[in-house]
C-alpha positions, 0 to 999 in steps of 0.5 A, a space after each residue: 496522468 495515470 500516476 497523478 493523484 491530482 489529475 485522477 481526483 479531478 477527472 474522476 470527480 468530473 466524470 462522476 458529476 457529468 454522469 450525474 448531470 446527464 442523468 438528472 438532465 434526462 430526468 428533468 427533460 422528461 419531467 418537463 415534457 410530461 408536466 407541460 403535456 399535463 398543463 396543456 391538457 388542463 388548458 384544453 379541458 378548461 377552454 372547452 368548459 368555458 366555451 360550453 358555459 358561454 356559447 349560446 345563440 351568439 356562438 357564430 360570433 365567437 370566431 369573429 372576436 378571437 384575437 389574431 395571434 401567431 399561436 392561434 393557428 395552432 389551436 382550433 375549436 368547434 361547437 356542435 349543436 344537434 349535430 350541426 357545427 354552430 361555431 369554429 375557429 378558422 383553423 378547424 375543419 368542417 368535420 368533427 375534430 375527433 370521433 370521440 365524444 368525451 375526453 382526450 384523443 390524438 388525431 391526425 388532421 391534414 398530416 399534422 398530429 393534434 391533441 383533442 379534448 371533447 366535451 358533450 352536454 346531453 341536456 342541451 345536445 351540445 358538444 365542444 371540441 378543442 384541439 391543439 397541434 402537437 408541434 406547438 406543444 413540443 415547441 413550448 415544452 422544449 423551450 421550457 426544458 431548455 430554460 430549465 437545463 441552461 443553469 445546469 449546463 452553466 454550472 458544470 464548467 463552474 463546478 469543474 473550475 471550483 474542483 480544480 481550485 479545491 483539489 489544488 489547495 487541498 493537495 498543496 500540503 503534499 507539495 510543501 512536504 515534498 519540497 521540505 523532504 527534497 531540501 534535506 541533506 543526505 545525512 539528515 535522518 531525523 524524523 519528519 514533523 507531523 505538524 501541519 500534515 493532513 491526517 491521511 498522510 500521518 500513517 505514511 509519515 510515521 512509517 517513513 520516520 520509522 524507516 529513517 530511524 532504522 536507516 540512522 541506526 544501521 548507518 551508525 552501526 556501520 560506522 562503529 563497525 568500520 571503526 572497530 574493524 579498522 582498529 582490530 585490523 591495525 593490530 595484526 598488520 602492525 605485528 606483521 610489519 614489525 616481525 617482517 622488519 625483524 626478519 629483514 634485519 636479523 643476521 641470526 637464522 633462528 631469529 629470522 625463522 622465529 620472526 617469519 613464523 610470527 609473520 605467518 601467525 599474524 597473517 593467519 589472525 588477520 585472515 581470520 579477522 577478515 573472514 569474520 568481518 566478511 561473514 558479518 557484512 553478509 549477515 547484516 545485509 540479509 534480513 531473512 534467510 533464503 533457501 531454507 530447507 530441511 537439514 540433519 542437524 547431527 550430520 552438520 555437527 559431525 561435519 563441523 567436528 571433523 573440520 575442527 578436529 586437527 585444531 583440537 588434536 594440536 591443543 590436546 582437547 578431546 571432542 565428544 559427541 553424545 549418541 542420538 538419532 538424526 534431528 531435522 531442523 529448518 535451516 541454511 546448511 552453509 550458515 549452520 556450518 558457520 555457526 557450529 564452526 564458531 562455537 566449536 572454535 571458541 570451545 577449543 580455543 578457551 579449553 585447557 590442555 587435556 580437557 573435553 568439549 562435549 556436544 549434545 543434541 536433544 529433541 525438546 518437543 517443539 525445538 531441537 536443542 544443540 548444546 556445546 560445553 567446554 571446561 574453560 574459564 567460562 563467562 561471568 554472568 554479568 558479562 554474558 549480555 555483552 559478549 554478543 556485542 561485536 569486538 567485545 572481549 572479556 578483560 584479561 583474556 589471554 587467548 587471541 581473538 577478534 570478539 566476533 565469533 559469538 556475534 556471528 553466532 547470535 546473528 545466524 541464530 536470529 536469522 533462523 528464529 533460534 534462541 541462544 543461551 549462555 550458561 555455566 557448564 553442567 560439569 562445573 567449570 566452563 561454559 555451555 552454549 545452547 541453541 534452540 532451533 524450531 523444529 
């Protein structure tokens, strides 16, 4: 029940209506009692006035002509002339009903509470007292109040039934929407129609449609990623099988060794590709970087240069790091190492023998700028927007690779809210890759 919107609306509305009904009933009861007292008092005063106007010498005969009514036992009157009781009802005592000469008063007669009205006429030295038992007044007042409250008591269950039907019909679109969503197949990710849906549901449905769109895009990206990965893995695996078969069938030792070396090289390429694919898969699953801390960017660069130095030495490429002070950025050290390794690996891989790869860091005030320049063939301006796509390689490239390095760099930069730029090298030929980290 705690999670049912229908029950919460119904019970909440009924509780509020019940509280209002009780408060109004209490006020109506008090008002009815008050108005009945006012009415009875008015009747007492009117009766006293009539008695005072009509009584005279025949006052003693008034009691004989009073009608015999059950309610008459609850009403009493007295007529006093010069201190002498000249007329009274059968229920009135011989002494004055009230010691008050004028106006209303409450007295107790024979253990019962009475309401008395006294009227004195000083010109004829006459006093009229009319009384009514409080019990009789309360019975009549209670009857009036109950007749007033009965329609309210009958209206409460009818109101509850009407609320049940109203809430059920109002929430029917929710049930239809739930059934519509429940009948969808798992691969149906098109937007949910807002037509016929209550306006209160539009924000939820719009956000749900946005989520479905992102899921559809993510699944499509995963499908492309899987297809491209399978295609890229097929090449080194086929090469490994071919070279292994050559080594198995060859009778020449030199040829066998050459084929085994090719197997190892193909294995290295496949291993590198798998590592890149796993890195991308992990980055895709992260919507943000956790464990951000303050990192010394220069120390990270020095460590990455030390790791890439054997590869650069084998190829005859010089690595140069310009002098500078430590530069602190917010980042995740492991991901920053992956970013630097991919940038330096690409720079060394595409640099010719005897060239230089230069690394520079600058404090730009609101950002730390890391730039890596090589003297390789560079990337044409028209291709720079595409080289960040996965598995994209420039046509005619003679270097081996998977086309994932810059994609990984772009993703890590995005997770660190950094800006990635590709430009021509400042030394002329080559590529300069700049990453601007917020300080």
